[in-house]
KEKE-3310 file (N, C-alpha, C; in steps of 0.2 Angstrom, whole numbers, plus 5000, padded with zeros to 4 digits):
npx = (5476:5474:5483:5478:5470:5467:5475:5473:5479:5473:5467:5459:5452:5460:5473:5475:5470:5476:5473:5473:5464:5453:5454:5443:5426:5418:5421:5428:5419:5412:5402:5407:5415:5407:5399:5408:5411:5400:5401:5402:5415:5422:5437:5448:5438:5429:5427:5417:5417:5406:5405:5417:5425:5438:5442:5440:5429:5431:5445:5444:5437:5447:5457:5451:5452:5464:5465:5456:5451:5450:5439:5436:5424:5421:5413:5421:5435:5446:5445:5446:5460:5465:5461:5469:5482:5480:5479:5493:5498:5494:5498:5491:5491:5493:5482:5471:5461:5456:5443:5438:5421:5405:5391:5380:5384:5396:5409:5420:5422:5419:5405:5393:5403:5406:5407:5403:5395:5398:5390:5389:5377:5373:5364:5354:5339:5337:5332:5326:5333:5345:5359:5376:5387:5400:5409:5414:5408:5394:5392:5394:5385:5372:5358:5359:5368:5378:5371:5367:5354:5346:5339:5348:5360:5356:5353:5366:5372:5366:5369:5383:5386:5388:5377:5367:5376:5381:5373:5378:5373:5374:5362:5351:5340:5327:5325:5322:5312:5312:5324:5321:5310:5317:5326:5317:5310:5311:5312:5326:5333:5333:5330:5331:5339:5339:5348:5348:5356:5358:5360:5359:5353:5336:5333:5327:5332:5345:5352:5354:5360:5358:5357:5356:5353:5357:5344:5340:5329:5322:5313:5310:5321:5322:5334:5340:5349:5361:5367:5376:5382:5385:5378:5385:5392:5403:5409:5399:5402:5401:5401:5413:5422:5420:5424:5437:5444:5442:5431:5419:5401:5389:5377)
npy = (5702:5696:5700:5712:5708:5700:5684:5666:5650:5634:5617:5603:5587:5579:5585:5583:5592:5609:5625:5642:5655:5670:5678:5684:5684:5672:5656:5641:5626:5610:5608:5610:5599:5588:5591:5589:5575:5569:5570:5560:5556:5551:5544:5557:5566:5582:5595:5607:5620:5630:5646:5645:5650:5650:5637:5625:5615:5609:5606:5595:5586:5583:5578:5565:5560:5560:5562:5571:5586:5603:5617:5633:5646:5662:5676:5685:5693:5692:5680:5671:5674:5668:5655:5651:5651:5642:5630:5629:5627:5614:5607:5606:5613:5612:5606:5614:5629:5645:5658:5674:5681:5685:5674:5676:5683:5679:5674:5666:5653:5636:5631:5617:5607:5600:5586:5585:5597:5606:5614:5627:5636:5653:5652:5660:5668:5680:5697:5692:5692:5700:5707:5703:5714:5712:5711:5700:5689:5693:5691:5678:5671:5677:5677:5688:5698:5697:5699:5688:5676:5660:5654:5659:5652:5639:5640:5642:5631:5622:5627:5625:5611:5595:5585:5575:5576:5578:5587:5593:5598:5608:5612:5623:5613:5618:5626:5617:5615:5626:5624:5612:5617:5626:5618:5609:5617:5621:5609:5607:5599:5582:5566:5567:5566:5567:5569:5569:5577:5576:5583:5577:5561:5559:5572:5585:5587:5599:5602:5597:5587:5588:5580:5580:5577:5583:5585:5572:5559:5552:5543:5553:5552:5550:5549:5539:5547:5554:5554:5566:5569:5559:5554:5565:5573:5570:5566:5555:5538:5536:5550:5554:5546:5552:5566:5564:5555:5556:5548:5543:5549:5539:5543)
npz = (5517:5530:5539:5545:5555:5571:5573:5576:5580:5577:5577:5569:5569:5577:5575:5562:5553:5552:5556:5552:5560:5562:5577:5583:5580:5568:5571:5565:5568:5577:5568:5555:5554:5554:5544:5533:5535:5530:5516:5504:5494:5479:5472:5465:5463:5460:5470:5478:5489:5496:5502:5510:5520:5531:5525:5533:5532:5519:5520:5530:5522:5513:5520:5522:5510:5499:5485:5480:5472:5478:5477:5483:5488:5495:5502:5510:5510:5519:5524:5514:5510:5522:5519:5509:5515:5524:5516:5511:5524:5527:5517:5505:5494:5481:5476:5479:5476:5479:5479:5480:5482:5476:5477:5469:5458:5454:5442:5439:5442:5436:5428:5430:5434:5445:5456:5469:5480:5495:5509:5522:5526:5531:5546:5552:5548:5536:5541:5552:5564:5575:5569:5573:5579:5576:5560:5553:5559:5559:5544:5543:5551:5548:5536:5522:5526:5518:5507:5500:5500:5507:5496:5486:5488:5486:5473:5466:5470:5462:5449:5448:5450:5443:5432:5441:5452:5470:5483:5499:5514:5530:5542:5553:5562:5564:5553:5543:5535:5527:5520:5512:5505:5497:5489:5482:5475:5461:5456:5455:5463:5469:5478:5492:5508:5525:5539:5556:5570:5586:5601:5614:5619:5618:5616:5606:5589:5585:5574:5556:5544:5527:5511:5494:5477:5461:5450:5451:5456:5469:5483:5498:5512:5529:5540:5555:5562:5573:5590:5598:5610:5626:5642:5654:5646:5638:5622:5611:5606:5591:5588:5592:5584:5572:5574:5579:5572:5559:5554:5542:5539:5535:5525)
capx = (5473:5474:5488:5475:5465:5471:5475:5474:5480:5468:5467:5453:5453:5466:5479:5476:5470:5479:5470:5474:5457:5452:5452:5437:5421:5415:5427:5426:5416:5411:5397:5411:5418:5401:5397:5413:5411:5394:5403:5405:5419:5426:5445:5449:5432:5431:5423:5416:5415:5403:5405:5422:5428:5446:5443:5439:5426:5435:5451:5442:5436:5453:5460:5449:5453:5469:5465:5452:5453:5445:5439:5431:5422:5418:5413:5425:5442:5450:5444:5449:5466:5468:5461:5475:5488:5479:5481:5499:5500:5491:5502:5485:5490:5493:5475:5466:5460:5450:5441:5433:5416:5398:5388:5375:5387:5403:5409:5427:5422:5416:5397:5392:5409:5408:5404:5401:5396:5396:5390:5386:5375:5371:5359:5349:5335:5337:5327:5323:5338:5348:5365:5382:5392:5406:5407:5415:5402:5388:5391:5394:5379:5366:5357:5357:5374:5382:5366:5364:5349:5346:5338:5354:5365:5354:5353:5373:5375:5364:5374:5390:5386:5387:5371:5368:5381:5378:5374:5378:5372:5371:5358:5348:5334:5321:5324:5323:5306:5314:5329:5318:5306:5321:5329:5312:5305:5310:5314:5333:5336:5328:5333:5334:5340:5340:5352:5348:5361:5355:5365:5359:5348:5330:5332:5325:5338:5346:5356:5352:5363:5353:5359:5351:5356:5355:5340:5339:5323:5320:5309:5313:5323:5324:5339:5339:5354:5367:5367:5383:5385:5383:5378:5390:5395:5408:5406:5397:5408:5401:5403:5420:5426:5419:5428:5444:5447:5440:5426:5414:5394:5386:5371)
capy = (5705:5693:5704:5717:5705:5695:5677:5661:5643:5629:5612:5599:5580:5578:5589:5581:5599:5614:5631:5649:5658:5676:5677:5687:5682:5666:5650:5633:5622:5604:5608:5609:5592:5584:5591:5586:5569:5567:5571:5554:5557:5546:5547:5562:5571:5589:5597:5614:5622:5637:5649:5641:5653:5648:5631:5621:5609:5607:5602:5590:5581:5581:5573:5558:5557:5564:5563:5575:5593:5607:5624:5636:5653:5665:5684:5689:5692:5690:5672:5668:5674:5663:5649:5650:5650:5635:5626:5628:5624:5607:5603:5604:5619:5609:5603:5619:5635:5649:5663:5679:5683:5685:5669:5679:5686:5675:5672:5662:5645:5634:5629:5610:5604:5597:5580:5587:5604:5606:5622:5628:5643:5657:5649:5664:5671:5688:5701:5689:5692:5706:5705:5704:5720:5710:5710:5693:5684:5694:5689:5670:5669:5678:5679:5695:5702:5698:5700:5682:5672:5653:5653:5660:5646:5632:5641:5642:5624:5618:5629:5622:5603:5590:5581:5569:5577:5578:5593:5591:5605:5607:5618:5622:5609:5622:5628:5611:5616:5631:5621:5607:5620:5628:5612:5606:5623:5621:5602:5607:5593:5577:5561:5570:5561:5571:5566:5573:5578:5577:5585:5572:5557:5561:5579:5586:5588:5606:5602:5592:5586:5587:5579:5580:5576:5587:5583:5565:5559:5545:5545:5557:5548:5553:5544:5539:5552:5552:5558:5568:5568:5555:5558:5568:5578:5568:5563:5548:5535:5537:5556:5554:5544:5558:5572:5564:5549:5557:5544:5546:5548:5535:5545)
capz = (5521:5536:5543:5548:5560:5575:5570:5581:5577:5579:5574:5568:5567:5581:5572:5554:5549:5555:5554:5555:5560:5566:5584:5584:5575:5566:5572:5563:5573:5575:5562:5549:5554:5554:5537:5529:5536:5526:5510:5501:5489:5476:5471:5460:5463:5461:5476:5479:5496:5495:5509:5513:5526:5531:5522:5538:5531:5514:5521:5533:5517:5509:5526:5521:5503:5497:5479:5477:5471:5481:5476:5488:5487:5501:5500:5514:5507:5525:5526:5508:5511:5527:5517:5505:5520:5528:5511:5512:5531:5527:5512:5501:5490:5474:5474:5480:5474:5483:5476:5484:5477:5478:5473:5465:5452:5453:5435:5437:5443:5431:5429:5429:5434:5452:5458:5476:5483:5502:5511:5529:5524:5538:5550:5554:5542:5535:5544:5559:5569:5576:5567:5577:5577:5572:5554:5551:5563:5556:5538:5542:5554:5546:5529:5520:5529:5512:5502:5498:5504:5505:5488:5481:5489:5482:5465:5465:5470:5456:5443:5449:5450:5437:5432:5446:5458:5477:5488:5506:5518:5537:5544:5559:5562:5564:5546:5538:5530:5522:5515:5508:5499:5491:5486:5478:5473:5453:5454:5454:5467:5472:5481:5498:5513:5530:5545:5562:5574:5592:5606:5619:5618:5620:5615:5598:5585:5584:5568:5552:5537:5521:5505:5488:5470:5455:5445:5452:5460:5473:5489:5503:5517:5535:5544:5562:5564:5578:5596:5598:5618:5630:5649:5657:5642:5634:5615:5611:5602:5585:5586:5593:5578:5567:5576:5581:5568:5552:5551:5538:5541:5529:5523)
cpx = (5472:5479:5484:5470:5470:5470:5476:5476:5476:5470:5461:5456:5460:5473:5479:5475:5471:5475:5472:5466:5457:5451:5445:5432:5419:5422:5424:5424:5415:5406:5401:5413:5413:5398:5402:5412:5405:5395:5406:5408:5422:5433:5444:5443:5434:5425:5423:5414:5412:5402:5411:5425:5435:5447:5443:5436:5429:5441:5449:5440:5442:5457:5457:5451:5458:5470:5461:5455:5448:5445:5434:5430:5420:5418:5418:5432:5447:5450:5448:5457:5470:5467:5467:5481:5486:5480:5488:5502:5499:5495:5497:5486:5490:5487:5470:5466:5455:5449:5437:5428:5410:5395:5383:5377:5394:5403:5416:5426:5417:5409:5398:5398:5410:5404:5401:5401:5394:5395:5387:5383:5373:5365:5353:5346:5336:5331:5323:5327:5341:5356:5371:5385:5398:5406:5408:5409:5395:5387:5391:5388:5372:5364:5357:5363:5378:5377:5363:5359:5349:5344:5344:5359:5362:5354:5361:5375:5373:5367:5380:5390:5385:5380:5372:5372:5377:5379:5373:5378:5371:5368:5355:5341:5327:5320:5324:5318:5308:5320:5325:5314:5311:5324:5324:5309:5305:5313:5322:5336:5331:5332:5336:5335:5342:5343:5352:5354:5358:5361:5365:5353:5342:5328:5330:5332:5338:5350:5354:5357:5358:5358:5355:5356:5353:5351:5339:5334:5322:5316:5313:5315:5325:5327:5337:5344:5359:5366:5375:5387:5382:5381:5384:5394:5400:5405:5405:5402:5408:5403:5411:5425:5425:5424:5435:5447:5445:5435:5421:5407:5391:5379:5367)
cpy = (5703:5697:5709:5714:5700:5687:5672:5655:5638:5623:5608:5591:5578:5580:5587:5587:5605:5620:5638:5653:5665:5675:5679:5685:5674:5661:5643:5629:5615:5603:5606:5602:5587:5584:5588:5578:5565:5567:5565:5556:5552:5549:5551:5566:5578:5591:5604:5615:5629:5640:5646:5643:5652:5641:5625:5614:5605:5603:5595:5584:5579:5577:5566:5556:5562:5565:5568:5582:5598:5614:5627:5643:5656:5673:5688:5688:5691:5683:5669:5668:5669:5656:5646:5649:5644:5630:5624:5626:5617:5603:5601:5610:5618:5607:5608:5625:5638:5655:5668:5681:5682:5679:5670:5681:5683:5672:5667:5656:5642:5631:5622:5606:5600:5591:5581:5595:5603:5613:5621:5635:5646:5654:5653:5668:5678:5692:5698:5688:5699:5704:5706:5710:5718:5707:5703:5688:5686:5691:5681:5667:5670:5680:5687:5700:5703:5699:5693:5678:5665:5651:5654:5654:5640:5634:5640:5635:5620:5620:5626:5614:5601:5588:5575:5570:5579:5585:5591:5598:5603:5613:5617:5617:5613:5626:5623:5613:5621:5628:5616:5611:5623:5623:5610:5611:5622:5614:5602:5601:5588:5572:5563:5565:5567:5567:5570:5572:5580:5578:5579:5567:5559:5568:5579:5588:5596:5607:5596:5593:5585:5586:5577:5579:5580:5584:5575:5564:5552:5547:5549:5551:5552:5547:5544:5544:5550:5557:5559:5568:5563:5558:5560:5573:5576:5566:5556:5544:5536:5544:5557:5552:5549:5563:5570:5559:5550:5552:5547:5545:5545:5538:5541)
cpz = (5528:5541:5547:5554:5564:5573:5576:5577:5580:5575:5574:5567:5571:5577:5565:5550:5554:5552:5557:5554:5564:5573:5586:5578:5574:5567:5568:5569:5572:5570:5556:5548:5552:5546:5532:5529:5532:5519:5507:5493:5485:5474:5465:5459:5463:5465:5477:5486:5495:5502:5513:5519:5526:5528:5526:5535:5524:5515:5525:5527:5514:5514:5525:5515:5500:5489:5475:5476:5474:5478:5481:5486:5494:5499:5504:5512:5513:5525:5520:5508:5516:5524:5512:5509:5523:5523:5511:5518:5531:5522:5506:5495:5483:5472:5477:5477:5477:5480:5481:5480:5479:5474:5469:5458:5450:5445:5433:5438:5439:5433:5427:5429:5440:5453:5465:5477:5490:5504:5518:5529:5531:5540:5551:5548:5543:5538:5550:5564:5570:5574:5572:5575:5574:5565:5551:5553:5560:5549:5538:5545:5551:5538:5527:5522:5522:5506:5499:5503:5503:5499:5484:5482:5486:5475:5462:5465:5463:5449:5443:5448:5443:5437:5436:5453:5464:5480:5495:5509:5526:5538:5551:5558:5561:5558:5541:5533:5525:5517:5510:5503:5494:5487:5480:5474:5465:5452:5452:5457:5469:5476:5488:5504:5519:5536:5550:5566:5581:5597:5611:5617:5621:5619:5607:5595:5583:5577:5563:5546:5532:5515:5500:5482:5465:5450:5445:5457:5463:5479:5494:5509:5523:5539:5551:5566:5569:5584:5597:5605:5621:5637:5651:5652:5637:5627:5615:5606:5595:5583:5587:5587:5572:5568:5577:5575:5561:5550:5547:5541:5535:5529:5517)
residu = (MET:SER:LYS:ASP:ILE:ASN:ILE:ILE:GLU:THR:THR:LEU:LEU:ARG:GLY:ARG:VAL:GLN:LEU:LEU:GLN:PRO:LYS:GLN:GLY:PHE:HIS:ALA:SER:ILE:ASP:SER:VAL:PHE:LEU:ALA:ALA:ALA:VAL:ALA:VAL:LYS:ASP:ARG:ALA:GLN:VAL:LEU:ASP:VAL:GLY:CYS:GLY:VAL:GLY:SER:ALA:GLY:PHE:CYS:VAL:MET:ALA:ARG:ASN:LYS:THR:ILE:SER:LEU:THR:GLY:ILE:ASP:VAL:GLN:PRO:GLU:LEU:VAL:ASP:LEU:ALA:HIS:GLN:ASN:ALA:ALA:LEU:ASN:GLY:PHE:GLU:ASP:ARG:CYS:ARG:PHE:PHE:GLN:GLY:ASP:ILE:ARG:SER:GLU:LYS:HIS:ILE:GLU:ASP:ASN:SER:PHE:ASN:ASN:VAL:LEU:MET:ASN:PRO:PRO:TYR:LEU:GLU:GLY:GLY:ALA:HIS:THR:PRO:SER:PRO:GLU:LYS:ILE:LYS:ALA:THR:SER:HIS:GLY:GLU:GLY:ALA:SER:GLY:ALA:ARG:LEU:ALA:ASP:TRP:VAL:LYS:TYR:ALA:HIS:LYS:LYS:LEU:ARG:GLN:GLY:GLY:HIS:LEU:THR:MET:ILE:HIS:ARG:ALA:ASP:ARG:LEU:ASP:ASP:VAL:ILE:MET:GLU:LEU:GLU:LYS:LYS:ARG:TRP:PHE:GLY:SER:LEU:VAL:VAL:PHE:PRO:LEU:LEU:SER:HIS:ALA:GLY:GLU:ASP:ALA:LYS:ARG:VAL:ILE:ILE:GLN:ALA:ARG:LYS:GLU:ARG:TYR:ALA:PRO:PHE:ILE:LEU:ARG:CYS:GLY:MET:VAL:VAL:HIS:LYS:ALA:GLY:GLY:LYS:TYR:ALA:ALA:GLU:ALA:GLU:ALA:VAL:LEU:SER:ASP:ALA:ALA:ALA:ILE:ASP:ILE)
# end
């Protein structure tokens, strides 16, 4: 289906990850790279990228550990088609599989099977924003465009993770209360860690990385986080190491 949309070629991690993406609509951003950097994977781990898009975040995890196996799911068939192409483009096709489907009804991906789940859910709350007229962007940015809400994303992650497995998510800081409420609502997740991302020193955080474990409970931890840009707009050294050198974020 990707032949029906305009495609551009981009890279992440100084060319370590090559991507074909739609020219119009949602593009992989630094959020995908920061999310991937916070996923602490062990050798031969089974990793699930929920809302995988063209595979950007999952491929950034694979760039750090070439022994893992990646599964991805996305509701948009055009993006899943590109994820398959990108796996081949990066030489990852033997350790990747991607599915098109709705997380509320998907039946093909094994339950209770993954060491790690990562996700970048739509940031905008359903019914509280004006959707983009561009279909791919509307589905990627806003809850409800595909039918799934934040609660559905959390439920799906719990269903797919092994006992004690880790969920890692990036979201808007102003929706952190919604995320925590969903994670703890049915005691599906515990041991929450929040890692703020600040655009500049002295500013409020606009993004947060949240990590939790399936049915494991320890005190909540709020990390000091990371400043992304230094004065003048260039990336701060710690952020540059993540974005360019595939450095990990130790949560």
